[in-house]
N, C-alpha and C positions, 0 to 999 in steps of 0.2 A: 524540600524536594517538590516535585510537580508531577503532572501526568504527561506522558509523551503524546504529542498532538501532530497530526498530519493535516495540512490544508490542501485538499485535493481539488483540482480544476480539470474539467474535461474540455479540451479544445479540439477534440477529434470530431469527425462527422458521424460517429456511431456511439451508441450507448456504452458506458463502462459499468461493469457490475463489481460491487465491493462486497467481500465476504470475509469472515474470520477463517483462519487456517484451522482445519479440523485436527491437525496435530497438536494444537494448543487448546485442548479441550477444557482446561481450567480458566481460560481467558474469557472475559466478557467484552467483546469488541463493541464500541459505541460509535454510531454514525449520527452526527448532528444531535448529540446528547441522548439518543435513544439506543437501547440494546439492539444490535444487528440481528436480524432473523433471515437466514439464507442470503442469497445474493441481492443486494439493494442496488437499484438502477440509478445511475447518474447520467442524465441526458446531456447531449452536446451543449456546451457553454454554461453548464451548471457547476456549482462547487459544493463541497461537503467537508465537514470536519470529522476526522477519524481519530479515535483515541481509545485508550484503556485506562482504567483506574490504577494508579500506581501509588502505593502507600506513602504517606507524608514522611515516614521515617526511612524509606528505602532510597538508596543511591541508585542512579541509573546504571545500566550495564549494556553489553553488546546485543542482547536478545531481550527486548522489552515488549514487542508486539508482533504478532503473526497475522498477516493479511494476504488476501488474494485479490488481484485486480484482473478482471477478465473482459474479453470483447464480446461475450455472450453468456446467457444464463447456464448453458450446459457445458461447463468446463470439466465436470467430473465424468470422464469417459464419453463425452459428447464432442461435438465439432468445434467448440470455442477454444480459443487460445487464451493463455493467462500467464501472469507473473505471480508466483507464490513466494512471498518475501518474509524475512525477519528484519525488523527495524530495531535499531538500538543506538547507543552512543559509541562512537569510534573510540577504541582504547587509547589512542595517542592524542587526538584532538579534543575529545569529549563532545563533539557535535553529533546530533542525531543524523542517521543515515541508513542506507540499506546495508545490512551486515551480511545477509545471505539471500540468494535468489535462485529459484528453480523456474525455468521457462517450460510451460506446458504447451505443446504444439508450437505454432508460430502465430503469436498474437498480431492482430491487424492494427494494434496500437503500440506506441512506444512512449516512454516517459523520461522526464528529467527532474532532478531534485534541485531546489534552490532555497535561498534564505534559511540556511541551516543554523540552528542554535542548539544548545544542549538538550532542550526539551521540545522543540518544534521544527518543522520544515515544510516547505511547499513541494507538492508533487503535481506536475502538469503532464497531461496526456495529449498526444497528437496522433494523427494517422501515421502508421508505419509506412516507410518507403519500401516499395516492392524489392528493390535491389539491396536493401540493407538487412543485416542480421538484427534480431531483437536487441533492444538497448539493455546493456548490463552495466549498472553503475554501482555495483557492490564495492565495499571498502577496498 
């Protein structure tokens, strides 16, 4: 087995903030190999690796990682919009993907997932189009 890994790239014109989901209080979210502390900033055209330690004896499942991607630091009761996601392996294909998503307010960013394998995927952020709804790519 392995650790689930997200390769995150910010192609938007604004900062993207990455944080662990507080509902997953036993999870230790890692960003670029360091334990995440609060919302970590990812500037435009920067990339980061987001992961959690997944035991070598454990099989993957539908809910492996809880993460929040926000368009500002104050997504808890503040003005920022965000995606609160569960990431895991699709039960039929076995590929890593967004298994559950909750949209907080209306994020000024949208995302797409690509290059999915059972243990990794790319997540790319761009500016949201004003006329479109937030992107929802859950299973």
